[in-house]
C-alpha positions as YAML, in Angstrom:
chain: A
units: angstrom
residues:
- id: 1
  name: MET
  ca: [21.02, -43.40, 58.88]
- id: 2
  name: GLN
  ca: [17.85, -43.32, 57.14]
- id: 3
  name: ILE
  ca: [14.73, -42.60, 59.13]
- id: 4
  name: GLN
  ca: [11.24, -43.25, 57.70]
- id: 5
  name: LEU
  ca: [8.20, -41.86, 59.73]
- id: 6
  name: GLU
  ca: [4.77, -42.88, 58.95]
- id: 7
  name: TRP
  ca: [1.81, -40.98, 60.46]
- id: 8
  name: HIS
  ca: [-1.54, -42.71, 60.15]
- id: 9
  name: ARG
  ca: [-4.68, -40.78, 61.06]
- id: 10
  name: CYS
  ca: [-2.80, -38.32, 63.15]
- id: 11
  name: ALA
  ca: [-0.92, -35.11, 62.16]
- id: 12
  name: PRO
  ca: [2.82, -34.92, 62.85]
- id: 13
  name: THR
  ca: [3.99, -32.30, 65.28]
- id: 14
  name: ARG
  ca: [7.39, -30.94, 65.91]
- id: 15
  name: ARG
  ca: [7.39, -32.08, 69.56]
- id: 16
  name: ARG
  ca: [6.31, -35.61, 68.61]
- id: 17
  name: GLU
  ca: [9.05, -35.76, 65.96]
- id: 18
  name: GLU
  ca: [11.57, -34.66, 68.36]
- id: 19
  name: LEU
  ca: [10.48, -37.21, 70.85]
- id: 20
  name: ILE
  ca: [10.81, -39.98, 68.28]
- id: 21
  name: HIS
  ca: [14.31, -38.73, 67.13]
- id: 22
  name: GLN
  ca: [15.58, -38.77, 70.87]
- id: 23
  name: THR
  ca: [14.29, -42.36, 71.24]
- id: 24
  name: ILE
  ca: [16.07, -43.45, 67.94]
- id: 25
  name: GLU
  ca: [19.15, -41.72, 69.17]
- id: 26
  name: THR
  ca: [18.89, -43.31, 72.64]
- id: 27
  name: HIS
  ca: [18.75, -46.73, 71.15]
- id: 28
  name: ALA
  ca: [21.29, -46.19, 68.33]
- id: 29
  name: ALA
  ca: [24.05, -44.99, 70.94]
- id: 30
  name: GLY
  ca: [27.07, -47.33, 70.45]
- id: 31
  name: ARG
  ca: [25.37, -49.26, 67.51]
- id: 32
  name: ARG
  ca: [25.53, -48.79, 63.87]
- id: 33
  name: VAL
  ca: [21.99, -48.33, 62.91]
- id: 34
  name: THR
  ca: [21.55, -48.22, 59.08]
- id: 35
  name: ASP
  ca: [17.83, -47.74, 58.81]
- id: 36
  name: ALA
  ca: [14.92, -46.69, 61.24]
- id: 37
  name: SER
  ca: [11.33, -46.83, 60.42]
- id: 38
  name: VAL
  ca: [8.57, -45.67, 62.78]
- id: 39
  name: ARG
  ca: [4.76, -45.81, 62.43]
- id: 40
  name: VAL
  ca: [2.58, -43.80, 64.64]
- id: 41
  name: GLU
  ca: [-1.01, -44.51, 64.47]
- id: 42
  name: GLU
  ca: [-3.96, -42.85, 66.22]
- id: 43
  name: ARG
  ca: [-6.93, -45.16, 66.34]
- id: 44
  name: GLY
  ca: [-9.68, -42.55, 67.07]
- id: 45
  name: LYS
  ca: [-12.16, -43.83, 69.60]
- id: 46
  name: GLN
  ca: [-10.72, -47.28, 70.10]
- id: 47
  name: SER
  ca: [-8.68, -48.07, 73.31]
- id: 48
  name: PRO
  ca: [-5.75, -47.79, 73.47]
- id: 49
  name: ARG
  ca: [-5.87, -44.62, 71.28]
- id: 50
  name: TYR
  ca: [-2.18, -44.59, 70.26]
- id: 51
  name: ALA
  ca: [0.21, -47.30, 68.73]
- id: 52
  name: ILE
  ca: [3.77, -46.86, 67.93]
- id: 53
  name: ARG
  ca: [5.88, -49.31, 66.15]
- id: 54
  name: MET
  ca: [9.67, -48.98, 65.65]
- id: 55
  name: HIS
  ca: [12.20, -51.13, 63.73]
- id: 56
  name: LEU
  ca: [15.86, -50.45, 63.85]
- id: 57
  name: SER
  ca: [18.10, -52.12, 61.34]
- id: 58
  name: ILE
  ca: [21.44, -53.02, 63.20]
- id: 59
  name: PRO
  ca: [24.22, -55.54, 62.62]
- id: 60
  name: GLY
  ca: [22.97, -58.87, 63.82]
- id: 61
  name: PRO
  ca: [19.23, -59.32, 64.56]
- id: 62
  name: ASP
  ca: [17.23, -56.16, 64.03]
- id: 63
  name: LEU
  ca: [15.63, -54.39, 66.97]
- id: 64
  name: ALA
  ca: [11.87, -54.05, 67.00]
- id: 65
  name: GLY
  ca: [9.31, -53.01, 69.47]
- id: 66
  name: ALA
  ca: [5.71, -51.58, 69.71]
- id: 67
  name: GLY
  ca: [3.92, -49.66, 72.47]
- id: 68
  name: THR
  ca: [0.22, -48.65, 72.85]
- id: 69
  name: GLY
  ca: [-1.37, -46.23, 75.16]
- id: 70
  name: GLN
  ca: [-4.11, -43.59, 75.74]
- id: 71
  name: THR
  ca: [-1.58, -40.74, 75.09]
- id: 72
  name: PHE
  ca: [1.20, -40.54, 72.61]
- id: 73
  name: GLU
  ca: [3.93, -40.03, 75.51]
- id: 74
  name: GLU
  ca: [2.50, -43.16, 77.31]
- id: 75
  name: ALA
  ca: [2.78, -45.30, 74.17]
- id: 76
  name: LEU
  ca: [6.27, -44.03, 73.33]
- id: 77
  name: GLY
  ca: [7.25, -44.88, 77.08]
- id: 78
  name: LYS
  ca: [6.05, -48.41, 76.65]
- id: 79
  name: LEU
  ca: [8.02, -48.66, 73.37]
- id: 80
  name: ASN
  ca: [11.04, -47.54, 75.19]
- id: 81
  name: ARG
  ca: [10.62, -49.99, 77.90]
- id: 82
  name: ARG
  ca: [10.07, -52.95, 75.46]
- id: 83
  name: LEU
  ca: [13.28, -52.00, 73.47]
- id: 84
  name: ASN
  ca: [15.33, -51.69, 76.59]
- id: 85
  name: ALA
  ca: [14.13, -55.11, 77.78]
- id: 86
  name: SER
  ca: [14.93, -56.64, 74.48]
- id: 87
  name: LEU
  ca: [18.44, -55.16, 74.61]
- id: 88
  name: ALA
  ca: [18.89, -56.43, 78.10]
- id: 89
  name: GLN
  ca: [17.78, -60.01, 77.17]
- id: 90
  name: ARG
  ca: [20.23, -59.95, 74.34]
- id: 91
  name: GLU
  ca: [23.16, -58.97, 76.61]
- id: 92
  name: ARG
  ca: [22.17, -61.48, 79.12]
- id: 93
  name: LYS
  ca: [21.98, -64.22, 76.50]
- id: 94
  name: GLN
  ca: [25.36, -63.05, 75.09]
- id: 95
  name: ARG
  ca: [27.04, -63.07, 78.56]
- id: 96
  name: ARG
  ca: [25.49, -66.59, 79.29]
- id: 97
  name: ASN
  ca: [26.80, -68.01, 76.00]
- id: 98
  name: THR
  ca: [30.43, -66.39, 76.43]
- id: 99
  name: SER
  ca: [30.89, -66.80, 80.03]
- id: 100
  name: ALA
  ca: [33.04, -69.73, 81.50]
- id: 101
  name: PRO
  ca: [31.70, -72.35, 83.82]
- id: 102
  name: LYS
  ca: [32.38, -72.09, 87.54]
- id: 103
  name: GLY
  ca: [35.76, -73.23, 88.59]
- id: 104
  name: VAL
  ca: [37.68, -71.95, 85.45]
- id: 105
  name: LYS
  ca: [40.42, -69.39, 86.32]
- id: 106
  name: PRO
  ca: [39.64, -65.92, 85.16]
- id: 107
  name: SER
  ca: [42.81, -65.91, 82.90]
- id: 108
  name: TYR
  ca: [41.12, -68.85, 80.84]
- id: 109
  name: ARG
  ca: [37.78, -67.11, 80.33]
- id: 110
  name: GLY
  ca: [36.83, -65.97, 76.88]
...
């Protein structure tokens, strides 16, 4: 897996990089991620101060999300929640499309 980190108007720290790598590993568990790109931006005096965007290339539709917050940790937390919500929505949609209608015996379900 290739990981590309872009830092705009902020200095990378070891702690922040570790948190980003943990986030990628969490969402890559059980999936074949070929490429991950992350953009971290500090907006100075604008509100919200931090913006983080992440794009994971996986088989099927890619997984992308963004989070903003007053602190780096808050922005990363929002990004995690959005990625988890996107994955949950995909799983619900897949379950809905592959489940059998009511009244069908379990042995005949796909």
